[in-house]
DSSP file (Angstrom, degrees, kcal/mol; ACC not computed):
  #  RESIDUE AA STRUCTURE BP1 BP2  ACC     N-H-->O    O-->H-N    N-H-->O    O-->H-N    TCO  KAPPA ALPHA  PHI   PSI    X-CA   Y-CA   Z-CA
    1    1 A X              0   0    0      0, 0.0     2,-0.5     0, 0.0     0, 0.0   0.000 360.0 360.0 360.0 131.3   42.9 -125.5  -63.6
    2    2 A X        -     0   0    0      0, 0.0     2,-0.5     0, 0.0     0, 0.0  -0.877 360.0-154.6-104.0 131.7   45.2 -125.4  -60.6
    3    3 A X        -     0   0    0     -2,-0.5     2,-0.1     3,-0.0     3,-0.1  -0.906  21.4-119.5-107.5 130.1   45.3 -128.3  -58.2
    4    4 A X        -     0   0    0     -2,-0.5     0, 0.0     1,-0.1     0, 0.0  -0.401  37.9-103.2 -64.6 140.2   46.3 -127.7  -54.6
    5    5 A X        -     0   0    0     -2,-0.1     2,-0.4     1,-0.0    -1,-0.1  -0.300  33.5-152.5 -64.2 150.0   49.4 -129.6  -53.6
    6    6 A X        -     0   0    0     23,-0.1     2,-0.1    -3,-0.1    -1,-0.0  -0.980  18.4-113.6-126.0 138.8   49.0 -132.7  -51.5
    7    7 A X    >   -     0   0    0     -2,-0.4     3,-1.5     1,-0.1     6,-0.1  -0.395  16.0-127.9 -72.6 145.0   51.6 -134.1  -49.1
    8    8 A X  T 3  S+     0   0    0     25,-0.4    -1,-0.1     1,-0.3     5,-0.1   0.806 112.7  47.3 -57.8 -32.0   53.2 -137.4  -49.8
    9    9 A X  T 3  S+     0   0    0      4,-0.1    -1,-0.3     3,-0.1     2,-0.2   0.348  82.4 122.0 -96.9   6.1   52.3 -138.5  -46.3
   10   10 A X    X   -     0   0    0     -3,-1.5     3,-2.0     1,-0.1     4,-0.3  -0.471  69.8-128.4 -65.6 137.9   48.6 -137.4  -46.6
   11   11 A X  T 3  S+     0   0    0      1,-0.3     3,-0.2    -2,-0.2     4,-0.2   0.719 109.0  51.1 -63.2 -19.9   46.3 -140.3  -46.0
   12   12 A X  T 3> S+     0   0    0      1,-0.2     4,-2.5     2,-0.1    -1,-0.3   0.277  76.8 104.3 -99.5  10.4   44.5 -139.4  -49.3
   13   13 A X  H <> S+     0   0    0     -3,-2.0     4,-2.6     1,-0.2     5,-0.2   0.919  81.3  48.9 -58.7 -45.4   47.6 -139.3  -51.4
   14   14 A X  H  > S+     0   0    0     -4,-0.3     4,-2.7    -3,-0.2    -1,-0.2   0.894 111.3  50.0 -61.0 -40.8   46.9 -142.7  -53.1
   15   15 A X  H  > S+     0   0    0     -4,-0.2     4,-1.3     2,-0.2    -1,-0.2   0.915 110.8  49.9 -64.7 -42.3   43.3 -141.6  -53.8
   16   16 A X  H  < S+     0   0    0     -4,-2.5     4,-0.4     2,-0.2     3,-0.4   0.939 113.1  45.7 -60.0 -48.3   44.6 -138.4  -55.4
   17   17 A X  H >< S+     0   0    0     -4,-2.6     3,-1.6     1,-0.2    -2,-0.2   0.914 109.9  53.9 -63.6 -43.8   47.1 -140.2  -57.5
   18   18 A X  H 3< S+     0   0    0     -4,-2.7    -1,-0.2     1,-0.3    -2,-0.2   0.782 101.7  61.6 -61.7 -26.4   44.6 -142.9  -58.6
   19   19 A X  T 3< S+     0   0    0     -4,-1.3    -1,-0.3    -3,-0.4    -2,-0.2   0.600  83.3  97.1 -77.5 -11.3   42.3 -140.1  -59.7
   20   20 A X  S <  S-     0   0    0     -3,-1.6     6,-0.0    -4,-0.4    -3,-0.0  -0.528  70.0-140.9 -79.6 148.4   44.8 -138.8  -62.3
   21   21 A X  S    S+     0   0    0     -2,-0.2     2,-0.3     2,-0.0    -1,-0.1   0.936  73.8  44.8 -79.3 -48.3   44.2 -140.0  -65.8
   22   22 A X  S  > S-     0   0    0      1,-0.1     4,-2.2    45,-0.0     5,-0.1  -0.687  70.8-130.3-105.2 152.9   47.6 -140.7  -67.3
   23   23 A X  H  > S+     0   0    0     -2,-0.3     4,-2.9     1,-0.2     5,-0.2   0.820 111.4  59.3 -64.3 -30.5   50.7 -142.5  -65.9
   24   24 A X  H  > S+     0   0    0      2,-0.2     4,-2.3     1,-0.2    -1,-0.2   0.926 107.1  45.5 -63.5 -44.0   52.7 -139.5  -66.9
   25   25 A X  H  > S+     0   0    0      2,-0.2     4,-2.5     1,-0.2     5,-0.2   0.912 113.9  49.5 -64.0 -43.0   50.6 -137.2  -64.7
   26   26 A X  H  X S+     0   0    0     -4,-2.2     4,-2.5     1,-0.2    -2,-0.2   0.936 112.1  47.3 -61.6 -47.2   50.8 -139.7  -61.8
   27   27 A X  H  X S+     0   0    0     -4,-2.9     4,-2.7     1,-0.2    -1,-0.2   0.892 112.1  50.8 -62.3 -40.7   54.6 -140.0  -62.1
   28   28 A X  H  X S+     0   0    0     -4,-2.3     4,-2.5    -5,-0.2    -1,-0.2   0.925 111.9  46.0 -64.1 -45.6   54.9 -136.2  -62.3
   29   29 A X  H  X S+     0   0    0     -4,-2.5     4,-2.5     2,-0.2    -2,-0.2   0.896 113.8  49.3 -64.6 -40.1   52.8 -135.7  -59.2
   30   30 A X  H  X S+     0   0    0     -4,-2.5     4,-2.5    -5,-0.2     5,-0.2   0.926 111.3  49.1 -65.3 -44.4   54.6 -138.4  -57.3
   31   31 A X  H  X S+     0   0    0     -4,-2.7     4,-2.8     2,-0.2     5,-0.2   0.937 112.5  48.1 -59.6 -47.2   58.0 -137.0  -58.2
   32   32 A X  H  X S+     0   0    0     -4,-2.5     4,-2.5     1,-0.2    -2,-0.2   0.919 112.6  48.5 -60.2 -44.7   56.9 -133.5  -57.1
   33   33 A X  H  X S+     0   0    0     -4,-2.5     4,-2.4     2,-0.2   -25,-0.4   0.890 112.6  48.1 -64.8 -39.5   55.6 -134.8  -53.8
   34   34 A X  H  X S+     0   0    0     -4,-2.5     4,-2.7     2,-0.2    -2,-0.2   0.931 112.1  48.7 -67.1 -45.4   58.7 -136.8  -53.1
   35   35 A X  H  X S+     0   0    0     -4,-2.8     4,-2.4    -5,-0.2    -2,-0.2   0.911 112.8  48.5 -60.1 -42.2   61.0 -133.9  -53.9
   36   36 A X  H  X S+     0   0    0     -4,-2.5     4,-2.4    -5,-0.2    -2,-0.2   0.923 111.1  50.0 -64.2 -43.8   58.9 -131.6  -51.7
   37   37 A X  H  X S+     0   0    0     -4,-2.4     4,-2.0     2,-0.2    -2,-0.2   0.917 110.7  50.2 -60.7 -44.1   59.0 -134.2  -48.8
   38   38 A X  H  X S+     0   0    0     -4,-2.7     4,-1.4     1,-0.2    -2,-0.2   0.938 112.9  45.3 -60.5 -47.6   62.8 -134.5  -49.2
   39   39 A X  H  < S+     0   0    0     -4,-2.4     4,-0.4     1,-0.2    -1,-0.2   0.856 112.5  52.4 -66.9 -33.3   63.3 -130.7  -49.0
   40   40 A X  H  < S+     0   0    0     -4,-2.4    -1,-0.2    -5,-0.2    -2,-0.2   0.861 122.4  28.1 -69.4 -36.1   60.9 -130.4  -46.1
   41   41 A X  H >X S+     0   0    0     -4,-2.0     3,-1.4    -5,-0.2     4,-0.9   0.408  88.8 104.2-107.4   0.6   62.6 -133.0  -44.0
   42   42 A X  G >< S+     0   0    0     -4,-1.4     3,-0.9     1,-0.3     7,-0.2   0.871  77.7  55.3 -52.6 -45.3   66.2 -132.8  -45.2
   43   43 A X  G 34 S+     0   0    0     -4,-0.4     3,-0.3     1,-0.2    -1,-0.3   0.729 100.3  61.0 -65.5 -21.0   67.5 -130.8  -42.2
   44   44 A X  G <4 S+     0   0    0     -3,-1.4    -1,-0.2     1,-0.2    -2,-0.2   0.825 131.0   0.4 -75.1 -30.6   66.2 -133.5  -39.8
   45   45 A X    <X  +     0   0    0     -4,-0.9     4,-2.4    -3,-0.9     5,-0.3  -0.468  68.7 177.6-157.5  75.7   68.4 -136.2  -41.4
   46   46 A X  H  > S+     0   0    0     -3,-0.3     4,-2.2     1,-0.2     5,-0.2   0.837  81.2  53.3 -54.9 -39.3   70.6 -134.9  -44.2
   47   47 A X  H  > S+     0   0    0      2,-0.2     4,-2.0     1,-0.2    -1,-0.2   0.936 112.2  44.0 -63.9 -46.6   72.4 -138.1  -44.9
   48   48 A X  H  > S+     0   0    0     -3,-0.3     4,-2.4     1,-0.2    -2,-0.2   0.935 116.6  45.2 -63.8 -47.4   69.2 -140.1  -45.2
   49   49 A X  H  X S+     0   0    0     -4,-2.4     4,-2.2    -7,-0.2    -1,-0.2   0.793 110.1  54.2 -73.9 -26.6   67.4 -137.6  -47.4
   50   50 A X  H  X S+     0   0    0     -4,-2.2     4,-2.2    -5,-0.3    -1,-0.2   0.924 110.9  47.2 -66.8 -43.6   70.4 -137.0  -49.6
   51   51 A X  H  X S+     0   0    0     -4,-2.0     4,-2.3    -5,-0.2    -2,-0.2   0.910 111.9  50.0 -61.3 -44.0   70.5 -140.8  -50.2
   52   52 A X  H  X S+     0   0    0     -4,-2.4     4,-2.2     1,-0.2    -1,-0.2   0.902 110.0  50.8 -62.0 -42.0   66.7 -140.8  -50.9
   53   53 A X  H  X S+     0   0    0     -4,-2.2     4,-2.3     1,-0.2    -1,-0.2   0.899 109.7  50.2 -62.6 -41.8   67.1 -138.0  -53.4
   54   54 A X  H  X S+     0   0    0     -4,-2.2     4,-2.4     2,-0.2    -2,-0.2   0.895 109.5  51.1 -64.6 -40.1   69.9 -139.8  -55.2
   55   55 A X  H  X S+     0   0    0     -4,-2.3     4,-2.5     2,-0.2    -2,-0.2   0.890 109.1  51.2 -64.7 -39.1   67.8 -142.9  -55.4
   56   56 A X  H  X S+     0   0    0     -4,-2.2     4,-2.6     2,-0.2     5,-0.2   0.936 109.9  49.3 -61.5 -46.7   64.9 -140.9  -56.9
   57   57 A X  H  X S+     0   0    0     -4,-2.3     4,-2.5     1,-0.2    -2,-0.2   0.908 111.5  49.3 -60.1 -42.7   67.3 -139.4  -59.5
   58   58 A X  H  X S+     0   0    0     -4,-2.4     4,-3.0     2,-0.2     5,-0.2   0.926 110.8  49.7 -62.4 -45.4   68.6 -142.9  -60.4
   59   59 A X  H  X S+     0   0    0     -4,-2.5     4,-1.5     1,-0.2    -2,-0.2   0.923 113.6  45.6 -59.8 -45.5   65.0 -144.3  -60.8
   60   60 A X  H  < S+     0   0    0     -4,-2.6    -1,-0.2     2,-0.2    -2,-0.2   0.893 115.0  47.3 -66.5 -39.7   64.0 -141.4  -63.0
   61   61 A X  H >< S+     0   0    0     -4,-2.5     3,-1.1    -5,-0.2    -2,-0.2   0.932 113.1  47.4 -67.8 -45.9   67.1 -141.6  -65.1
   62   62 A X  H 3< S+     0   0    0     -4,-3.0    -1,-0.2     1,-0.3    -2,-0.2   0.776 121.7  36.7 -66.6 -26.5   66.9 -145.4  -65.6
   63   63 A X  T >< S+     0   0    0     -4,-1.5     3,-2.6    -5,-0.2    -1,-0.3  -0.061  79.4 168.9-119.1  32.1   63.3 -145.2  -66.5
   64   64 A X  T <  S-     0   0    0     -3,-1.1    -3,-0.1     1,-0.3     3,-0.1  -0.236  76.3  -2.1 -52.3 116.6   63.1 -142.0  -68.5
   65   65 A X  T 3  S+     0   0    0      1,-0.1     2,-1.5    -5,-0.1    -1,-0.3   0.364  97.3 117.5  83.3  -6.4   59.8 -141.8  -70.2
   66   66 A X    X>  +     0   0    0     -3,-2.6     4,-2.2     1,-0.2     3,-0.7  -0.603  36.9 171.5 -92.7  75.2   58.6 -145.2  -68.9
   67   67 A X  H 3> S+     0   0    0     -2,-1.5     4,-2.6     1,-0.3    -1,-0.2   0.839  70.9  55.1 -59.7 -38.8   55.7 -143.7  -66.9
   68   68 A X  H 34 S+     0   0    0      1,-0.2    -1,-0.3     2,-0.2    -2,-0.1   0.870 110.5  46.5 -64.7 -35.1   54.1 -147.0  -66.0
   69   69 A X  H <4 S+     0   0    0     -3,-0.7    -2,-0.2     1,-0.2    -1,-0.2   0.906 112.1  50.2 -70.8 -42.8   57.4 -148.3  -64.5
   70   70 A X  H  <        0   0    0     -4,-2.2    -2,-0.2     1,-0.3    -1,-0.2   0.911 360.0 360.0 -64.2 -42.4   57.9 -145.0  -62.5
   71   71 A X     <        0   0    0     -4,-2.6    -1,-0.3    -5,-0.2    -2,-0.2   0.519 360.0 360.0 -63.7 360.0   54.4 -145.1  -61.1
């Protein structure tokens, strides 16, 4: 089953995430949406989005496999 991507800033993003069964799935979808958002808006403010990307990487690295914490 293929699920259409949903934007991080979509008003139904929380509902979409809440509908997923596992925290691993939720974390994965959130990570994908954040990465997509960063790449989509990077050119508008490279310094800010580079910083945001680094913070995401740190969060994922520090909490590797701790899906409930990442969510």
